[in-house]
DOTIKOL-353551 format. One line per field, with one value per residue (C-alpha): residue in one letter; x, y, z. Coordinates in Angstrom, 1 decimal. Each point is the difference from the previous one (the first is absolute). Example, Ala and Ser with C-alpha at 12.3 -4.5 7.8 and 13.67 -1.06 7.14 Angstrom:
BEGIN
type c(A;S)
X c(12.3;1.4)
Y c(-4.5;3.4)
Z c(7.8;-0.7)
***
This chain:
BEGIN
type c(M;T;D;F;T;Q;T;P;Q;T;G;T;I;I;L;A;G;A;T;G;E;L;G;F;L;I;A;G;F;I;I;R;R;G;A;T;V;K;A;L;V;R;K;G;S;V;N;A;R;I;P;E;L;R;R;L;G;A;E;V;I;E;V;D;F;N;S;V;S;E;L;T;R;A;C;S;G;G;T;C;V;V;S;A;L;S;G;L;R;D;V;I;V;E;T;Q;T;R;L;L;N;A;A;V;E;A;G;V;P;R;F;I;P;S;D;Y;S;I;D;F;T;R;L;P;E;G;S;N;R;N;L;D;L;R;R;E;F;S;T;R;L;N;N;A;P;I;T;P;T;S;I;L;N;G;M;F;T;D;L;L;T;G;Q;A;P;V;V;L;F;K;I;K;R;V;L;Y;W;G;D;A;D;Q;P;M;D;F;T;T;M;R;D;T;A;A;Y;T;A;A;A;A;L;D;S;A;T;P;R;I;L;R;I;A;G;E;V;A;T;I;R;D;I;Q;N;A;A;A;E;V;T;G;E;K;F;G;T;L;R;A;G;S;L;G;F;L;G;L;M;I;R;I;T;R;S;L;S;P;K;N;D;E;V;F;P;P;W;Q;G;M;Q;Y;L;H;N;M;L;S;G;K;P;K;L;N;P;L;D;N;D;R;Y;P;E;I;R;W;T;L;I;R;E;V;L;A;T;A;R)
X c(11.8;0.5;0.8;-1.1;1.5;1.7;-1.4;-3.0;-0.2;-2.2;-2.0;-2.9;-0.6;-2.9;-1.0;-2.4;-0.8;0.1;-3.1;1.9;2.4;3.1;-1.0;-1.7;3.8;1.8;-3.0;0.7;3.9;0.6;-2.5;2.1;3.1;-1.4;-1.6;-3.6;-1.7;-2.9;-1.9;-1.9;-3.3;-2.6;-3.1;-2.4;2.1;-0.9;3.4;0.6;3.4;-1.5;-0.5;3.1;2.2;-1.7;0.6;4.0;-0.4;-0.1;-1.9;-2.8;-1.0;-2.8;0.7;-1.2;2.9;-1.7;1.0;3.2;-1.3;-1.4;3.7;1.5;-1.5;0.9;3.5;0.5;2.6;1.5;3.7;-0.6;-2.5;-0.2;-1.9;-1.0;-2.8;-0.6;-1.7;0.3;0.5;-2.9;1.9;3.5;0.3;-3.6;-0.5;3.7;0.9;-3.3;1.7;3.2;-1.2;-1.7;3.5;1.4;-2.6;0.2;3.5;1.0;3.7;0.1;-2.4;0.8;-2.1;-1.5;2.5;1.0;1.4;2.9;2.0;-2.7;2.9;2.0;-2.7;-1.6;-2.8;-3.1;1.9;-2.5;-3.0;-0.1;3.5;-0.8;-2.2;2.2;2.9;-2.8;-0.8;3.5;0.7;-2.6;2.0;3.3;-1.3;-2.2;1.9;0.0;2.7;-0.9;1.4;-1.0;0.0;0.9;-0.5;0.5;-3.3;-1.8;1.3;-3.5;-1.3;2.1;-2.3;-3.0;-0.7;3.4;-0.4;4.0;0.5;-2.1;-0.5;-2.3;2.4;2.9;1.8;1.0;-1.7;1.7;1.2;3.4;3.1;-0.3;2.9;-0.9;-0.3;-3.1;-1.1;-2.7;-1.1;-3.1;-2.9;1.1;3.6;-1.3;-2.1;2.4;2.7;-2.7;-0.9;3.4;0.9;-3.0;1.7;3.0;0.7;2.8;-0.8;1.1;-2.3;-0.2;0.7;0.6;-0.7;-0.2;-0.4;1.0;2.1;-0.6;-0.3;-2.2;2.5;0.2;-4.0;0.4;2.5;-2.3;-2.8;1.8;0.9;-3.5;-1.1;2.5;-0.8;1.8;-1.1;0.7;-0.1;-2.3;0.7;-2.6;1.7;2.3;-0.9;-1.5;-2.6;-1.1;-0.4;-2.5;-1.7;-0.6;-1.3;-2.6;-1.2;-0.1;-1.9;-2.3;-1.0;-3.4;0.8;3.4;-1.2;1.2;2.8;1.3;-1.2;2.2;2.1;1.0;1.5;2.0;1.0;1.6;1.7;1.1;1.7;2.0;1.0;1.4;2.2;-0.4;-1.9;2.5;0.8;3.4;1.3;-1.9;-0.7;-1.0;2.4;-1.3;-2.1;1.6;-2.5;-2.0;0.7;-0.7;-2.3;1.1;-1.7;0.2;-1.7;-3.1;-0.2;-0.6;-2.9;-1.2;0.3)
Y c(-18.7;2.9;-1.9;1.9;-2.8;3.3;1.4;1.6;3.6;2.3;3.1;1.3;0.5;2.0;-1.0;2.0;-1.9;-3.7;-1.0;0.5;-2.5;1.6;1.1;-3.2;-1.7;2.7;-0.8;-3.8;0.8;1.9;-2.2;-2.7;1.8;-0.2;3.7;1.8;1.0;2.6;-0.1;3.3;-0.5;2.1;0.0;-1.9;-2.1;-3.7;-0.8;-3.5;0.4;1.2;-3.4;-1.2;2.9;-1.1;-3.6;1.1;1.6;3.4;2.9;1.3;3.4;1.6;3.9;3.2;0.5;3.3;0.7;0.8;-0.4;-3.5;-0.8;1.5;-2.2;-2.7;0.5;0.1;-2.0;-0.9;-0.1;0.3;1.0;-2.1;1.3;-2.1;1.9;0.3;2.6;3.6;3.6;-0.4;-3.1;0.2;3.6;0.9;-3.1;-1.1;3.8;-0.5;-3.3;1.7;2.6;-2.3;-2.3;3.1;1.2;-3.7;0.5;-2.9;0.0;-1.6;0.6;-2.4;1.8;-2.1;0.7;-3.6;1.2;0.8;2.9;3.6;2.1;-0.4;0.7;3.4;0.9;-1.0;-3.1;-2.0;0.9;-2.4;0.2;4.3;-1.0;-1.9;2.9;2.5;-2.2;-0.4;3.9;0.3;-3.6;1.9;2.6;-1.3;-1.0;-4.0;-1.7;-1.0;-3.2;-0.3;-3.9;0.0;-3.4;0.7;-1.8;-2.5;-3.1;-1.8;2.6;-1.8;-2.9;2.4;3.5;1.0;-1.7;-0.2;-3.6;-1.2;-3.6;-1.0;1.7;-1.0;3.8;2.4;3.6;3.2;3.7;1.5;-2.2;-3.7;0.2;2.2;-1.2;0.3;-1.1;-2.7;-1.2;-2.6;1.8;-2.7;0.8;3.7;-0.6;-2.6;2.9;2.5;-1.7;-0.2;3.4;1.1;-1.8;1.3;3.3;1.0;0.2;3.0;2.2;-2.2;-3.9;-1.3;-3.3;-2.3;-3.8;0.1;2.9;-1.7;1.6;-1.0;-2.2;-2.0;0.0;-1.6;-2.6;-0.4;-1.0;-1.8;-2.5;-0.4;-1.1;-1.7;2.0;2.6;3.4;3.1;3.9;2.6;3.3;2.2;3.2;2.9;1.3;2.8;-1.9;-1.5;3.3;1.1;-3.2;1.0;3.4;-1.1;-2.9;2.2;3.0;-2.9;-1.2;-0.1;1.1;0.3;-0.6;-3.5;-1.0;-1.9;0.6;-1.5;3.7;0.0;-3.8;1.3;2.9;-2.3;-2.1;2.9;1.2;-3.2;-0.5;3.7;-1.1;3.3;-1.7;-2.6;-1.3;0.5;-0.7;-3.4;-0.7;-3.5;-1.3;1.6;-2.6;-3.2;-2.1;0.7;-1.9;1.8;-1.5;0.0;1.1;-3.8;-1.2;2.4;-0.3;-4.0;0.3;1.6;-3.1)
Z c(-9.4;2.7;3.4;3.0;2.7;1.7;3.2;0.2;-0.5;1.7;-1.3;-0.8;-3.6;-0.9;-3.7;-2.6;-2.8;1.5;-2.3;-3.5;-1.1;1.2;3.4;0.7;-0.8;2.4;2.6;0.2;-0.2;2.7;2.2;-1.2;1.6;3.5;-0.4;0.7;-3.1;0.5;-3.1;-1.2;-2.0;-1.0;2.1;-1.2;-3.0;-0.5;-1.5;-0.1;1.8;2.8;1.4;-1.2;1.8;3.1;-0.6;-0.7;3.5;-1.2;1.8;-2.0;0.9;-2.3;-0.6;-1.7;-2.3;-0.2;4.0;1.1;3.3;-0.3;-2.3;3.3;2.5;-1.9;-0.5;3.7;1.4;-3.7;-0.3;-4.2;-2.4;-3.2;-3.0;-2.9;-1.0;-3.7;-1.6;-2.0;1.7;2.6;1.3;-0.4;0.6;2.0;2.1;0.4;1.5;2.4;0.8;0.6;2.1;2.0;0.5;1.4;2.3;1.4;0.8;-2.7;-0.7;-3.9;-3.0;-3.4;-2.4;-3.5;-2.4;-0.8;-3.2;-2.6;1.3;-0.6;1.8;-3.2;-2.7;-1.4;1.3;-2.4;-1.6;2.3;1.7;2.8;1.0;-0.1;2.8;2.1;-0.4;1.4;2.9;0.3;0.6;2.7;1.8;-0.4;2.0;3.1;3.0;-0.1;-1.8;-3.4;-2.2;-3.5;-1.8;-3.9;-1.5;-3.7;-1.6;1.3;-1.6;0.1;-2.5;-2.4;-0.7;-0.1;0.0;-1.5;-3.7;0.0;-0.6;-2.9;1.0;-3.2;-2.5;1.9;0.3;2.5;-1.0;0.4;-0.8;-0.2;1.1;0.6;2.4;2.6;3.3;2.1;3.4;1.0;3.5;0.2;2.3;2.5;0.6;0.1;3.0;1.7;-0.3;1.2;3.0;1.1;-0.7;1.6;3.5;-0.3;1.6;-1.7;-3.9;-2.2;-2.0;-3.5;0.1;-3.4;-1.2;-2.9;-0.3;-3.2;-2.2;-3.3;-3.6;-2.7;-1.6;3.6;0.0;-3.7;1.6;3.4;-2.5;-2.2;3.0;1.9;-3.3;-1.9;-3.1;-1.6;0.7;-2.0;0.5;-1.1;-0.4;-0.7;-0.5;1.9;3.1;-1.5;-2.1;3.5;1.3;-2.9;0.4;3.7;-0.8;-2.8;2.5;2.7;-2.1;-1.1;3.2;1.1;3.6;2.0;3.2;0.1;2.2;-2.5;-3.8;-3.1;-0.5;3.8;-1.0;-3.1;2.8;2.0;-2.8;-1.6;3.1;0.7;-3.6;0.1;2.9;2.1;2.9;0.5;3.5;1.4;2.0;1.5;3.2;-0.8;3.0;2.6;1.5;-1.2;0.9;-3.2;-3.4;-2.9;-3.0;-3.5;-2.8;-1.6;2.8;-0.1;-3.9;0.8;1.9;-3.1;-2.6)
***
C-alpha cells in the first residue's frame, strides 16, 4: 500500500484524459499528495467520472481540444501537464501536439505524455502501430521548449486477467510464443498512476523513467498462477515469434476495420514485442519514490479466481 503520510506537496497539475481509467487514478494520487489537479474534459462531456473528479477535489475545466487558445488558458498556472489521453493518430499525435503547444504558450515548465508502455524507442518502426504514434509525438515533444518526461511501465499487469489471454485458467496453461524464459516488464495500472503522480510533482525528473512492478518470464507467470490457485499449471507454446508475426499479419488483413484503438491484432503486436526482448526496460527507476509498494503478478492473478 502506498504511503502518503509525508509532507503535502505543492503544484498544479494540468491533467488531460482524467475521465479514463488511468487518468482518474492519476488524479486521485496527485490529490492525495496534497497538490492541485485541473482536469481537462471535452465540452459537453457527460462522463460519469466528472462528478467523481469534483468529489475528489479536482477542478474540472471543459475545453475544446481543437482550440490551442482554450487549452492555453486552461494550462495557465500549471507546473506540469500530464496526458493520459487514449486514441489513434488524431489523439496521440495531433491532440497531444495542440496540448503541448498550449503548455509552451502558457509557460508550463514540464510535460508528461501518454506513453505508459514498453520501451518503444528500442523497437523498429512498423512493429507496433500504437507505439509508432507515440514515437512520432515523442519527436515533436523533444523539439519543444519544455522539459519532457516519459513513463514506461511495460504491460499493465491487470491485462493478464482479461484482455491479454496469456493465463488460461480453464485449461491451466500459460500461453506464449518464442522463449518461455524471456524476462518481461509488468506494472499494474494503479502503481503506474501512483508513480506518474509522484513524477508530476518532481521537478528533477529525467527524460525517461522506467518502472516494473515485477520482471517475470512465462515460467514465472506459470508459477504465480499455480501458487494462487493451488493447482498445477503448465505452459502452452503456440509457435515461434515468426509464426506469431504471421498470425498478426493475417488477423490484421481480415479485420473489418482498423480504426479501433485496441483491435485483437494490436494486443498480439504488443505481446510479440515483449516476447522478443527488444523493448525490455533497463535500467529500472523503481526506487525513485520509495513510498510506492509494487503489486506482484500473483496478487493480480488472485483477483481473477
